[in-house]
DRENMIGU-454850 format. One line per 3 residues: their letters; for each residue x, y, z of N, C-alpha, C. Coordinates in nm, 2 decimals, m for minus. Layout:
N
a> X:Y:Z:X:Y:Z:X:Y:Z | ...;
This chain:
166
msp> 0.08:m0.12:0.00:0.00:0.00:0.00:0.09:0.12:0.00 | 0.07:0.21:m0.09:0.15:0.33:m0.10:0.10:0.44:m0.01 | 0.18:0.53:0.03:0.14:0.64:0.12:0.04:0.73:0.05;
svr> m0.05:0.79:0.12:m0.14:0.89:0.07:m0.07:1.01:0.01 | m0.14:1.09:m0.06:m0.09:1.22:m0.11:m0.05:1.31:0.01 | m0.13:1.31:0.11:m0.10:1.40:0.22:0.02:1.34:0.30;
qtn> 0.03:1.21:0.31:0.15:1.16:0.38:0.28:1.19:0.30 | 0.27:1.18:0.17:0.39:1.21:0.08:0.43:1.35:0.09 | 0.33:1.44:0.10:0.36:1.58:0.11:0.42:1.61:0.25;
lli> 0.37:1.54:0.35:0.43:1.56:0.49:0.58:1.51:0.49 | 0.60:1.40:0.41:0.74:1.35:0.40:0.83:1.45:0.34 | 0.79:1.51:0.23:0.86:1.62:0.17:0.89:1.73:0.27;
fii> 0.79:1.77:0.34:0.81:1.88:0.44:0.91:1.84:0.55 | 0.90:1.71:0.59:0.99:1.67:0.70:1.14:1.66:0.64 | 1.16:1.62:0.52:1.29:1.62:0.46:1.35:1.76:0.45;
cta> 1.27:1.85:0.41:1.31:1.99:0.40:1.34:2.05:0.53 | 1.26:2.02:0.63:1.29:2.06:0.77:1.42:2.00:0.82 | 1.44:1.88:0.80:1.57:1.81:0.84:1.69:1.88:0.77;
mml> 1.67:1.91:0.64:1.78:1.98:0.57:1.81:2.12:0.63 | 1.71:2.19:0.67:1.73:2.32:0.73:1.79:2.31:0.87 | 1.75:2.21:0.95:1.81:2.18:1.08:1.95:2.15:1.06;
aaa> 1.99:2.07:0.96:2.13:2.03:0.94:2.21:2.16:0.90 | 2.15:2.24:0.82:2.22:2.37:0.78:2.24:2.46:0.90 | 2.14:2.47:0.99:2.15:2.55:1.11:2.26:2.49:1.20;
yme> 2.27:2.36:1.21:2.37:2.29:1.29:2.51:2.32:1.24 | 2.52:2.31:1.11:2.65:2.33:1.05:2.70:2.48:1.06 | 2.60:2.57:1.05:2.63:2.71:1.06:2.66:2.75:1.21;
hvm> 2.58:2.71:1.30:2.59:2.76:1.44:2.68:2.67:1.53 | 2.69:2.54:1.51:2.77:2.45:1.59:2.90:2.43:1.53 | 2.90:2.39:1.40:3.03:2.36:1.33:3.10:2.49:1.28;
kmv> 3.03:2.60:1.29:3.09:2.73:1.26:3.12:2.74:1.11 | 3.04:2.68:1.02:3.06:2.69:0.88:2.98:2.81:0.83 | 3.05:2.91:0.77:2.98:3.03:0.72:2.92:3.00:0.58;
pcs> 2.79:3.02:0.57:2.73:3.00:0.44:2.76:3.11:0.34 | 2.78:3.07:0.21:2.80:3.16:0.10:2.67:3.21:0.05 | 2.67:3.30:m0.05:2.55:3.35:m0.10:2.47:3.24:m0.18;
lci> 2.54:3.15:m0.24:2.46:3.04:m0.31:2.40:2.94:m0.21 | 2.47:2.92:m0.10:2.42:2.84:0.01:2.29:2.90:0.06 | 2.29:3.03:0.08:2.17:3.10:0.13:2.06:3.09:0.03;
tqr> 2.09:3.10:m0.10:1.99:3.09:m0.20:1.93:2.95:m0.20 | 2.01:2.85:m0.19:1.97:2.71:m0.19:1.88:2.69:m0.07 | 1.91:2.74:0.05:1.83:2.73:0.17:1.69:2.79:0.14;
gfv> 1.68:2.90:0.07:1.55:2.96:0.03:1.47:2.86:m0.05 | 1.53:2.79:m0.14:1.45:2.70:m0.22:1.41:2.57:m0.14 | 1.50:2.53:m0.05:1.46:2.42:0.04:1.33:2.46:0.12;
vlt> 1.34:2.58:0.18:1.22:2.63:0.25:1.10:2.64:0.17 | 1.11:2.70:0.05:1.00:2.71:m0.04:0.94:2.57:m0.08 | 1.03:2.48:m0.11:0.98:2.34:m0.15:0.91:2.28:m0.03;
gll> 0.96:2.30:0.09:0.90:2.24:0.21:0.77:2.31:0.24 | 0.76:2.44:0.23:0.63:2.51:0.26:0.53:2.48:0.16 | 0.56:2.46:0.03:0.46:2.42:m0.07:0.41:2.28:m0.03;
ali> 0.49:2.19:0.01:0.45:2.06:0.05:0.36:2.06:0.18 | 0.40:2.15:0.27:0.31:2.16:0.40:0.18:2.22:0.36 | 0.17:2.32:0.28:0.04:2.38:0.24:m0.04:2.28:0.17;
aai> 0.02:2.20:0.08:m0.05:2.10:0.00:m0.10:1.99:0.10 | m0.02:1.96:0.20:m0.07:1.85:0.30:m0.19:1.90:0.38 | m0.19:2.03:0.42:m0.30:2.09:0.49:m0.42:2.10:0.41;
hnp> m0.40:2.16:0.29:m0.51:2.18:0.19:m0.57:2.05:0.14 | m0.48:1.96:0.11:m0.52:1.82:0.06:m0.62:1.84:m0.06 | m0.59:1.90:m0.17:m0.69:1.93:m0.27:m0.71:1.80:m0.36;
adr> m0.81:1.81:m0.45:m0.83:1.70:m0.54:m0.72:1.70:m0.65 | m0.74:1.63:m0.75:m0.64:1.60:m0.85:m0.57:1.73:m0.91 | m0.65:1.82:m0.96:m0.59:1.94:m1.02:m0.51:2.02:m0.92;
grr> m0.56:2.04:m0.80:m0.48:2.11:m0.70:m0.36:2.04:m0.66 | m0.37:1.90:m0.65:m0.25:1.82:m0.61:m0.14:1.84:m0.71 | m0.18:1.83:m0.84:m0.08:1.85:m0.95:m0.02:1.99:m0.95;
aya> m0.10:2.09:m0.92:m0.05:2.23:m0.92:0.05:2.24:m0.81 | 0.02:2.19:m0.69:0.12:2.20:m0.58:0.25:2.12:m0.62 | 0.23:2.01:m0.67:0.35:1.92:m0.71:0.43:1.99:m0.82;
iag> 0.37:2.05:m0.91:0.44:2.12:m1.02:0.52:2.24:m0.96 | 0.46:2.31:m0.87:0.53:2.42:m0.81:0.64:2.37:m0.73 | 0.63:2.25:m0.66:0.74:2.19:m0.59:0.85:2.14:m0.68;
ils> 0.81:2.09:m0.80:0.91:2.05:m0.89:0.99:2.17:m0.94 | 0.92:2.28:m0.97:0.99:2.40:m1.02:1.09:2.46:m0.91 | 1.04:2.46:m0.78:1.12:2.51:m0.67:1.25:2.42:m0.66;
ail> 1.23:2.29:m0.66:1.34:2.20:m0.65:1.44:2.21:m0.77 | 1.39:2.23:m0.89:1.47:2.25:m1.01:1.56:2.37:m0.99 | 1.49:2.48:m0.95:1.57:2.61:m0.93:1.67:2.59:m0.83;
gac> 1.64:2.53:m0.72:1.74:2.50:m0.61:1.85:2.42:m0.67 | 1.82:2.32:m0.75:1.92:2.23:m0.81:2.02:2.31:m0.90 | 1.96:2.41:m0.97:2.04:2.49:m1.06:2.15:2.57:m0.98;
fag> 2.11:2.62:m0.86:2.20:2.70:m0.78:2.30:2.60:m0.72 | 2.26:2.48:m0.68:2.36:2.38:m0.63:2.46:2.35:m0.74 | 2.41:2.33:m0.86:2.49:2.30:m0.97:2.59:2.41:m1.00;
rql> 2.54:2.53:m0.99:2.63:2.65:m1.01:2.74:2.65:m0.90 | 2.71:2.62:m0.78:2.81:2.61:m0.68:2.91:2.50:m0.70 | 2.86:2.39:m0.75:2.95:2.28:m0.78:3.05:2.32:m0.89;
wlq> 2.99:2.39:m0.99:3.08:2.44:m1.10:3.18:2.53:m1.05 | 3.15:2.63:m0.96:3.24:2.72:m0.90:3.35:2.64:m0.82 | 3.31:2.54:m0.75:3.40:2.46:m0.68:3.50:2.38:m0.76;
slp> 3.46:2.35:m0.89:3.54:2.27:m0.98:3.64:2.36:m1.05 | 3.63:2.49:m1.05:3.72:2.58:m1.12:3.86:2.57:m1.07 | 3.96:2.58:m1.16:4.10:2.60:m1.11:4.11:2.73:m1.03;
edq> 4.20:2.73:m0.93:4.21:2.84:m0.84:4.22:2.97:m0.91 | 4.29:2.98:m1.02:4.32:3.11:m1.09:4.19:3.16:m1.16 | 4.09:3.07:m1.17:3.97:3.11:m1.25:3.85:3.14:m1.15;
vpa> 3.87:3.12:m1.02:3.76:3.14:m0.92:3.74:3.29:m0.92 | 3.61:3.34:m0.92:3.58:3.48:m0.91:3.63:3.53:m0.78 | 3.65:3.66:m0.77:3.69:3.73:m0.65:3.58:3.72:m0.54;
cgp> 3.62:3.72:m0.42:3.52:3.71:m0.31:3.45:3.85:m0.30 | 3.32:3.84:m0.28:3.24:3.96:m0.28:3.22:4.01:m0.13 | 3.14:4.11:m0.12:3.11:4.16:0.02:3.01:4.07:0.08;
gla> 2.99:4.09:0.21:2.89:4.01:0.29:2.75:4.05:0.24 | 2.66:3.96:0.28:2.52:3.97:0.23:2.45:4.09:0.29 | 2.47:4.12:0.42:2.41:4.24:0.48:2.46:4.37:0.41;
ymf> 2.59:4.37:0.39:2.65:4.49:0.32:2.60:4.51:0.18 | 2.58:4.40:0.11:2.53:4.41:m0.03:2.40:4.47:m0.03 | 2.31:4.43:0.06:2.17:4.48:0.05:2.16:4.62:0.11;
evf> 2.26:4.66:0.20:2.26:4.80:0.25:2.31:4.90:0.15 | 2.41:4.86:0.07:2.48:4.96:m0.01:2.43:4.96:m0.16 | 2.41:4.84:m0.21:2.38:4.83:m0.36:2.22:4.84:m0.37;
pfm> 2.18:4.89:m0.49:2.04:4.88:m0.52:1.99:4.73:m0.51 | 1.87:4.71:m0.48:1.81:4.58:m0.45:1.84:4.48:m0.57 | 1.82:4.52:m0.69:1.83:4.43:m0.80:1.98:4.40:m0.82;
dal> 2.07:4.49:m0.80:2.21:4.46:m0.81:2.26:4.37:m0.71 | 2.21:4.39:m0.58:2.25:4.30:m0.47:2.19:4.16:m0.50 | 2.07:4.15:m0.55:2.01:4.02:m0.58:2.09:3.95:m0.69;
kll> 2.13:4.02:m0.79:2.21:3.96:m0.90:2.35:3.91:m0.84 | 2.41:3.98:m0.76:2.54:3.94:m0.70:2.51:3.81:m0.61 | 2.40:3.81:m0.54:2.37:3.70:m0.45:2.35:3.57:m0.54;
lqg> 2.28:3.58:m0.65:2.25:3.47:m0.73:2.37:3.42:m0.81 | 2.46:3.51:m0.84:2.58:3.47:m0.92:2.68:3.39:m0.84 | 2.69:3.42:m0.71:2.79:3.36:m0.63:2.93:3.43:m0.65;
dgn> 3.02:3.40:m0.56:3.15:3.46:m0.57:3.26:3.36:m0.52 | 3.38:3.41:m0.50:3.49:3.32:m0.45:3.46:3.24:m0.33 | 3.37:3.30:m0.24:3.34:3.23:m0.12:3.26:3.10:m0.14;
cah> 3.19:3.10:m0.26:3.12:2.98:m0.29:3.20:2.87:m0.35 | 3.33:2.90:m0.38:3.42:2.80:m0.43:3.49:2.72:m0.32 | 3.47:2.76:m0.19:3.52:2.68:m0.08:3.45:2.55:m0.07;
vdk> 3.52:2.44:m0.05:3.46:2.31:m0.05:3.46:2.25:0.10 | 3.34:2.24:0.15:3.33:2.16:0.28:3.27:2.03:0.24 | 3.33:1.92:0.29:3.29:1.78:0.25:3.23:1.71:0.37;
ilg> 3.13:1.63:0.34:3.08:1.53:0.43:3.07:1.40:0.36 | 3.13:1.29:0.42:3.13:1.16:0.36:3.18:1.17:0.21 | 3.28:1.25:0.19:3.35:1.25:0.06:3.29:1.34:m0.04;
lsl> 3.17:1.39:m0.02:3.10:1.48:m0.12:3.09:1.62:m0.06 | 3.09:1.72:m0.15:3.07:1.86:m0.10:2.93:1.88:m0.06 | 2.90:1.98:0.02:2.77:2.01:0.07:2.68:2.04:m0.05;
aaw> 2.74:2.11:m0.15:2.66:2.14:m0.27:2.62:2.02:m0.35 | 2.70:1.91:m0.35:2.67:1.79:m0.41:2.55:1.72:m0.34 | 2.56:1.72:m0.21:2.45:1.66:m0.12:2.32:1.73:m0.15;
tlm> 2.33:1.87:m0.15:2.21:1.95:m0.17:2.15:1.92:m0.31 | 2.24:1.91:m0.41:2.19:1.88:m0.55:2.12:1.75:m0.55 | 2.17:1.65:m0.49:2.11:1.52:m0.48:1.97:1.53:m0.41;
afi> 1.97:1.61:m0.30:1.84:1.62:m0.23:1.74:1.69:m0.32 | 1.78:1.79:m0.39:1.68:1.86:m0.48:1.63:1.77:m0.59 | 1.72:1.69:m0.64:1.68:1.59:m0.74:1.58:1.49:m0.69;
ala> 1.60:1.45:m0.56:1.51:1.35:m0.50:1.38:1.42:m0.47 | 1.38:1.55:m0.42:1.26:1.62:m0.40:1.18:1.65:m0.52 | 1.25:1.68:m0.63:1.18:1.69:m0.76:1.12:1.56:m0.80;
gvn> 1.19:1.45:m0.78:1.14:1.32:m0.81:1.01:1.28:m0.74 | 1.01:1.31:m0.61:0.89:1.28:m0.53:0.77:1.37:m0.57 | 0.80:1.49:m0.60:0.69:1.58:m0.65:0.65:1.53:m0.79;
lyq> 0.74:1.48:m0.87:0.69:1.43:m1.00:0.60:1.31:m0.98 | 0.64:1.22:m0.88:0.55:1.11:m0.85:0.41:1.16:m0.81 | 0.41:1.27:m0.73:0.28:1.33:m0.69:0.20:1.37:m0.81;
tlr> 0.26:1.42:m0.91:0.19:1.47:m1.03:0.13:1.35:m1.11 | 0.21:1.24:m1.12:0.18:1.13:m1.21:0.09:1.03:m1.14 | 0.09:1.02:m1.01:0.01:0.91:m0.95:m0.13:0.93:m0.97;
str> m0.20:0.81:m0.98:m0.35:0.82:m0.99:m0.41:0.78:m0.86 | m0.49:0.87:m0.81:m0.55:0.85:m0.68:m0.70:0.88:m0.69 | m0.77:0.82:m0.60:m0.90:0.87:m0.57:m0.89:0.97:m0.47;
raw> m0.99:1.05:m0.44:m0.98:1.16:m0.34:m0.94:1.10:m0.21 | m0.83:1.14:m0.16:m0.78:1.09:m0.03:m0.83:1.18:0.08 | m0.90:1.13:0.17:m0.95:1.21:0.29:m0.86:1.19:0.41;
a> m0.77:1.10:0.40:m0.68:1.08:0.52:m0.57:1.18:0.52;
């Protein structure tokens, strides 16, 4: 027996919550400073999780279920793009790594909003630093998680269900 649509959405939410708790642990306990691309990826983890939570609470019929799942797929794909960009920056030879940029708070204080947002989304030399867990960089783990989240949301769009009241 497969899990209900609501249970699957709650699973997505729990995975995203666990990812954010792990990120908070690494930042505050392990003292790893997140780069701008890491912060952007966190935003897409939160968005993917919130979409799943709202879908679980709302528990709509087929069209609504598919709409939430497609939004979750798009969020996960965008997050995967930023994780992929960070992996690309990490793979560059040292002489080709972009210069390190200013801090996030400084960027949004000094630069116009759109310029600061562009700098945030591009990443800089700080994003080329590689922290590894079990032999893979954090960006690689995040990329795999986004691919899995997109896959579960794809399953939600394709599955055939009768109205689930549970």
